[in-house]
PyMOL commands that place a pseudoatom at each C-alpha (Angstrom):
pseudoatom trace, name=CA, resn=UNK, resi=1, chain=A, elem=C, hetatm=0, pos=[-23.188, -14.597, -73.473]
pseudoatom trace, name=CA, resn=UNK, resi=2, chain=A, elem=C, hetatm=0, pos=[-21.566, -18.024, -73.594]
pseudoatom trace, name=CA, resn=UNK, resi=3, chain=A, elem=C, hetatm=0, pos=[-19.459, -19.347, -70.721]
pseudoatom trace, name=CA, resn=UNK, resi=4, chain=A, elem=C, hetatm=0, pos=[-16.929, -22.157, -70.756]
pseudoatom trace, name=CA, resn=UNK, resi=5, chain=A, elem=C, hetatm=0, pos=[-16.517, -23.693, -67.319]
pseudoatom trace, name=CA, resn=UNK, resi=6, chain=A, elem=C, hetatm=0, pos=[-14.440, -26.468, -65.790]
pseudoatom trace, name=CA, resn=UNK, resi=7, chain=A, elem=C, hetatm=0, pos=[-16.685, -28.155, -63.257]
pseudoatom trace, name=CA, resn=UNK, resi=8, chain=A, elem=C, hetatm=0, pos=[-16.052, -30.936, -60.769]
pseudoatom trace, name=CA, resn=UNK, resi=9, chain=A, elem=C, hetatm=0, pos=[-18.454, -33.011, -58.725]
pseudoatom trace, name=CA, resn=UNK, resi=10, chain=A, elem=C, hetatm=0, pos=[-17.962, -35.539, -55.969]
pseudoatom trace, name=CA, resn=UNK, resi=11, chain=A, elem=C, hetatm=0, pos=[-18.617, -39.187, -56.765]
pseudoatom trace, name=CA, resn=UNK, resi=12, chain=A, elem=C, hetatm=0, pos=[-19.548, -42.166, -54.609]
pseudoatom trace, name=CA, resn=UNK, resi=13, chain=A, elem=C, hetatm=0, pos=[-17.592, -45.296, -55.568]
pseudoatom trace, name=CA, resn=UNK, resi=14, chain=A, elem=C, hetatm=0, pos=[-19.298, -47.551, -53.000]
pseudoatom trace, name=CA, resn=UNK, resi=15, chain=A, elem=C, hetatm=0, pos=[-20.895, -49.736, -55.695]
pseudoatom trace, name=CA, resn=UNK, resi=16, chain=A, elem=C, hetatm=0, pos=[-18.051, -49.579, -58.219]
pseudoatom trace, name=CA, resn=UNK, resi=17, chain=A, elem=C, hetatm=0, pos=[-18.124, -50.899, -61.014]
pseudoatom trace, name=CA, resn=UNK, resi=18, chain=A, elem=C, hetatm=0, pos=[-21.923, -51.143, -60.886]
pseudoatom trace, name=CA, resn=UNK, resi=19, chain=A, elem=C, hetatm=0, pos=[-22.437, -47.494, -59.945]
pseudoatom trace, name=CA, resn=UNK, resi=20, chain=A, elem=C, hetatm=0, pos=[-24.236, -44.551, -61.402]
pseudoatom trace, name=CA, resn=UNK, resi=21, chain=A, elem=C, hetatm=0, pos=[-23.265, -40.948, -60.711]
pseudoatom trace, name=CA, resn=UNK, resi=22, chain=A, elem=C, hetatm=0, pos=[-25.193, -37.692, -60.709]
pseudoatom trace, name=CA, resn=UNK, resi=23, chain=A, elem=C, hetatm=0, pos=[-23.497, -34.328, -61.061]
pseudoatom trace, name=CA, resn=UNK, resi=24, chain=A, elem=C, hetatm=0, pos=[-25.556, -31.245, -60.289]
pseudoatom trace, name=CA, resn=UNK, resi=25, chain=A, elem=C, hetatm=0, pos=[-24.595, -27.850, -61.646]
pseudoatom trace, name=CA, resn=UNK, resi=26, chain=A, elem=C, hetatm=0, pos=[-26.267, -24.952, -59.888]
pseudoatom trace, name=CA, resn=UNK, resi=27, chain=A, elem=C, hetatm=0, pos=[-26.223, -21.363, -61.072]
pseudoatom trace, name=CA, resn=UNK, resi=28, chain=A, elem=C, hetatm=0, pos=[-27.463, -18.236, -59.345]
pseudoatom trace, name=CA, resn=UNK, resi=29, chain=A, elem=C, hetatm=0, pos=[-26.892, -14.539, -59.679]
pseudoatom trace, name=CA, resn=UNK, resi=30, chain=A, elem=C, hetatm=0, pos=[-26.495, -12.537, -56.499]
pseudoatom trace, name=CA, resn=UNK, resi=31, chain=A, elem=C, hetatm=0, pos=[-26.305, -9.136, -58.109]
pseudoatom trace, name=CA, resn=UNK, resi=32, chain=A, elem=C, hetatm=0, pos=[-29.148, -9.023, -60.615]
pseudoatom trace, name=CA, resn=UNK, resi=33, chain=A, elem=C, hetatm=0, pos=[-32.565, -9.648, -59.110]
pseudoatom trace, name=CA, resn=UNK, resi=34, chain=A, elem=C, hetatm=0, pos=[-35.298, -11.858, -60.533]
pseudoatom trace, name=CA, resn=UNK, resi=35, chain=A, elem=C, hetatm=0, pos=[-37.132, -8.814, -61.914]
pseudoatom trace, name=CA, resn=UNK, resi=36, chain=A, elem=C, hetatm=0, pos=[-34.115, -8.004, -64.101]
pseudoatom trace, name=CA, resn=UNK, resi=37, chain=A, elem=C, hetatm=0, pos=[-32.744, -11.417, -65.169]
pseudoatom trace, name=CA, resn=UNK, resi=38, chain=A, elem=C, hetatm=0, pos=[-34.400, -14.674, -66.204]
pseudoatom trace, name=CA, resn=UNK, resi=39, chain=A, elem=C, hetatm=0, pos=[-32.440, -17.914, -66.549]
pseudoatom trace, name=CA, resn=UNK, resi=40, chain=A, elem=C, hetatm=0, pos=[-33.935, -19.595, -69.593]
pseudoatom trace, name=CA, resn=UNK, resi=41, chain=A, elem=C, hetatm=0, pos=[-32.827, -23.189, -69.946]
pseudoatom trace, name=CA, resn=UNK, resi=42, chain=A, elem=C, hetatm=0, pos=[-33.329, -25.398, -72.953]
pseudoatom trace, name=CA, resn=UNK, resi=43, chain=A, elem=C, hetatm=0, pos=[-36.875, -26.558, -73.500]
pseudoatom trace, name=CA, resn=UNK, resi=44, chain=A, elem=C, hetatm=0, pos=[-36.168, -30.308, -73.591]
pseudoatom trace, name=CA, resn=UNK, resi=45, chain=A, elem=C, hetatm=0, pos=[-33.475, -32.362, -71.794]
pseudoatom trace, name=CA, resn=UNK, resi=46, chain=A, elem=C, hetatm=0, pos=[-32.291, -33.718, -75.160]
pseudoatom trace, name=CA, resn=UNK, resi=47, chain=A, elem=C, hetatm=0, pos=[-31.377, -30.192, -76.253]
pseudoatom trace, name=CA, resn=UNK, resi=48, chain=A, elem=C, hetatm=0, pos=[-28.292, -30.295, -74.022]
pseudoatom trace, name=CA, resn=UNK, resi=49, chain=A, elem=C, hetatm=0, pos=[-26.779, -32.911, -76.394]
pseudoatom trace, name=CA, resn=UNK, resi=50, chain=A, elem=C, hetatm=0, pos=[-25.326, -35.112, -73.634]
pseudoatom trace, name=CA, resn=UNK, resi=51, chain=A, elem=C, hetatm=0, pos=[-27.421, -38.083, -74.766]
pseudoatom trace, name=CA, resn=UNK, resi=52, chain=A, elem=C, hetatm=0, pos=[-25.442, -38.361, -78.017]
pseudoatom trace, name=CA, resn=UNK, resi=53, chain=A, elem=C, hetatm=0, pos=[-22.090, -38.100, -76.241]
pseudoatom trace, name=CA, resn=UNK, resi=54, chain=A, elem=C, hetatm=0, pos=[-20.146, -41.390, -76.343]
pseudoatom trace, name=CA, resn=UNK, resi=55, chain=A, elem=C, hetatm=0, pos=[-17.818, -42.183, -73.453]
pseudoatom trace, name=CA, resn=UNK, resi=56, chain=A, elem=C, hetatm=0, pos=[-15.885, -45.430, -73.042]
pseudoatom trace, name=CA, resn=UNK, resi=57, chain=A, elem=C, hetatm=0, pos=[-16.639, -45.966, -69.348]
pseudoatom trace, name=CA, resn=UNK, resi=58, chain=A, elem=C, hetatm=0, pos=[-20.154, -44.510, -69.156]
pseudoatom trace, name=CA, resn=UNK, resi=59, chain=A, elem=C, hetatm=0, pos=[-23.567, -45.126, -70.722]
pseudoatom trace, name=CA, resn=UNK, resi=60, chain=A, elem=C, hetatm=0, pos=[-27.100, -43.782, -70.339]
pseudoatom trace, name=CA, resn=UNK, resi=61, chain=A, elem=C, hetatm=0, pos=[-26.196, -40.126, -69.972]
pseudoatom trace, name=CA, resn=UNK, resi=62, chain=A, elem=C, hetatm=0, pos=[-29.360, -38.286, -68.962]
pseudoatom trace, name=CA, resn=UNK, resi=63, chain=A, elem=C, hetatm=0, pos=[-29.924, -34.652, -68.171]
pseudoatom trace, name=CA, resn=UNK, resi=64, chain=A, elem=C, hetatm=0, pos=[-32.601, -32.747, -66.322]
pseudoatom trace, name=CA, resn=UNK, resi=65, chain=A, elem=C, hetatm=0, pos=[-32.869, -29.018, -65.852]
pseudoatom trace, name=CA, resn=UNK, resi=66, chain=A, elem=C, hetatm=0, pos=[-35.010, -26.625, -63.876]
pseudoatom trace, name=CA, resn=UNK, resi=67, chain=A, elem=C, hetatm=0, pos=[-35.277, -22.903, -63.298]
pseudoatom trace, name=CA, resn=UNK, resi=68, chain=A, elem=C, hetatm=0, pos=[-36.404, -21.337, -60.051]
pseudoatom trace, name=CA, resn=UNK, resi=69, chain=A, elem=C, hetatm=0, pos=[-36.379, -18.182, -57.965]
pseudoatom trace, name=CA, resn=UNK, resi=70, chain=A, elem=C, hetatm=0, pos=[-34.250, -18.201, -54.799]
pseudoatom trace, name=CA, resn=UNK, resi=71, chain=A, elem=C, hetatm=0, pos=[-35.455, -16.123, -51.869]
pseudoatom trace, name=CA, resn=UNK, resi=72, chain=A, elem=C, hetatm=0, pos=[-32.892, -14.382, -49.667]
pseudoatom trace, name=CA, resn=UNK, resi=73, chain=A, elem=C, hetatm=0, pos=[-33.139, -11.614, -47.089]
pseudoatom trace, name=CA, resn=UNK, resi=74, chain=A, elem=C, hetatm=0, pos=[-31.957, -9.156, -49.764]
pseudoatom trace, name=CA, resn=UNK, resi=75, chain=A, elem=C, hetatm=0, pos=[-34.592, -10.160, -52.319]
pseudoatom trace, name=CA, resn=UNK, resi=76, chain=A, elem=C, hetatm=0, pos=[-35.470, -12.709, -54.998]
pseudoatom trace, name=CA, resn=UNK, resi=77, chain=A, elem=C, hetatm=0, pos=[-32.779, -13.964, -57.364]
pseudoatom trace, name=CA, resn=UNK, resi=78, chain=A, elem=C, hetatm=0, pos=[-32.938, -16.258, -60.419]
pseudoatom trace, name=CA, resn=UNK, resi=79, chain=A, elem=C, hetatm=0, pos=[-31.502, -19.763, -60.084]
pseudoatom trace, name=CA, resn=UNK, resi=80, chain=A, elem=C, hetatm=0, pos=[-31.062, -22.737, -62.388]
pseudoatom trace, name=CA, resn=UNK, resi=81, chain=A, elem=C, hetatm=0, pos=[-29.903, -26.330, -61.958]
pseudoatom trace, name=CA, resn=UNK, resi=82, chain=A, elem=C, hetatm=0, pos=[-28.751, -28.916, -64.486]
pseudoatom trace, name=CA, resn=UNK, resi=83, chain=A, elem=C, hetatm=0, pos=[-28.284, -32.534, -63.393]
pseudoatom trace, name=CA, resn=UNK, resi=84, chain=A, elem=C, hetatm=0, pos=[-26.239, -35.016, -65.419]
pseudoatom trace, name=CA, resn=UNK, resi=85, chain=A, elem=C, hetatm=0, pos=[-26.722, -38.696, -64.536]
pseudoatom trace, name=CA, resn=UNK, resi=86, chain=A, elem=C, hetatm=0, pos=[-24.531, -41.420, -66.012]
pseudoatom trace, name=CA, resn=UNK, resi=87, chain=A, elem=C, hetatm=0, pos=[-24.223, -45.172, -65.472]
pseudoatom trace, name=CA, resn=UNK, resi=88, chain=A, elem=C, hetatm=0, pos=[-20.900, -46.985, -65.619]
pseudoatom trace, name=CA, resn=UNK, resi=89, chain=A, elem=C, hetatm=0, pos=[-20.356, -49.693, -68.243]
pseudoatom trace, name=CA, resn=UNK, resi=90, chain=A, elem=C, hetatm=0, pos=[-19.735, -52.535, -65.771]
pseudoatom trace, name=CA, resn=UNK, resi=91, chain=A, elem=C, hetatm=0, pos=[-19.168, -55.223, -68.432]
pseudoatom trace, name=CA, resn=UNK, resi=92, chain=A, elem=C, hetatm=0, pos=[-16.073, -53.426, -69.687]
pseudoatom trace, name=CA, resn=UNK, resi=93, chain=A, elem=C, hetatm=0, pos=[-14.605, -53.290, -66.158]
pseudoatom trace, name=CA, resn=UNK, resi=94, chain=A, elem=C, hetatm=0, pos=[-15.348, -56.956, -65.588]
pseudoatom trace, name=CA, resn=UNK, resi=95, chain=A, elem=C, hetatm=0, pos=[-13.622, -57.944, -68.836]
pseudoatom trace, name=CA, resn=UNK, resi=96, chain=A, elem=C, hetatm=0, pos=[-10.604, -55.637, -68.501]
pseudoatom trace, name=CA, resn=UNK, resi=97, chain=A, elem=C, hetatm=0, pos=[-9.923, -55.727, -64.752]
pseudoatom trace, name=CA, resn=UNK, resi=98, chain=A, elem=C, hetatm=0, pos=[-11.780, -58.364, -62.751]
pseudoatom trace, name=CA, resn=UNK, resi=99, chain=A, elem=C, hetatm=0, pos=[-11.429, -61.315, -65.118]
pseudoatom trace, name=CA, resn=UNK, resi=100, chain=A, elem=C, hetatm=0, pos=[-7.662, -60.836, -65.704]
pseudoatom trace, name=CA, resn=UNK, resi=101, chain=A, elem=C, hetatm=0, pos=[-7.119, -60.405, -61.954]
pseudoatom trace, name=CA, resn=UNK, resi=102, chain=A, elem=C, hetatm=0, pos=[-8.964, -63.651, -61.220]
pseudoatom trace, name=CA, resn=UNK, resi=103, chain=A, elem=C, hetatm=0, pos=[-6.961, -65.501, -63.875]
pseudoatom trace, name=CA, resn=UNK, resi=104, chain=A, elem=C, hetatm=0, pos=[-3.724, -64.104, -62.443]
pseudoatom trace, name=CA, resn=UNK, resi=105, chain=A, elem=C, hetatm=0, pos=[-4.644, -65.277, -58.926]
pseudoatom trace, name=CA, resn=UNK, resi=106, chain=A, elem=C, hetatm=0, pos=[-5.626, -68.747, -60.164]
pseudoatom trace, name=CA, resn=UNK, resi=107, chain=A, elem=C, hetatm=0, pos=[-2.368, -69.064, -62.103]
pseudoatom trace, name=CA, resn=UNK, resi=108, chain=A, elem=C, hetatm=0, pos=[-0.308, -67.945, -59.121]
pseudoatom trace, name=CA, resn=UNK, resi=109, chain=A, elem=C, hetatm=0, pos=[-1.927, -70.596, -56.881]
pseudoatom trace, name=CA, resn=UNK, resi=110, chain=A, elem=C, hetatm=0, pos=[-1.467, -73.366, -59.419]
pseudoatom trace, name=CA, resn=UNK, resi=111, chain=A, elem=C, hetatm=0, pos=[2.127, -72.626, -60.256]
for i in range(1, 111): cmd.bond("trace and resi %d" % i, "trace and resi %d" % (i + 1))
show_as sticks, trace
zoom trace
């Protein structure tokens, strides 16, 4: 069964615009036990098709995935995690934001 989800992740902008961000998506079932359900992820990270995605502000989209069994007091349950890592295109921010701001400041001091 296919699911369409809207997911959000927190980001750290401490090194903006030279930052990279990692979003982790975790999935578990708390009803069906590990004996009944197996989370089978794609065999290779490239199978998720994020590497071919083209975004204006981001580059180097990489994905990793892993399946595991989570142990709780009520039993063992299947779990899966997909991580998406992306690096910001800093050159675009320098050209579009930083350079014009510096020129504006220089012009305001000279005029």
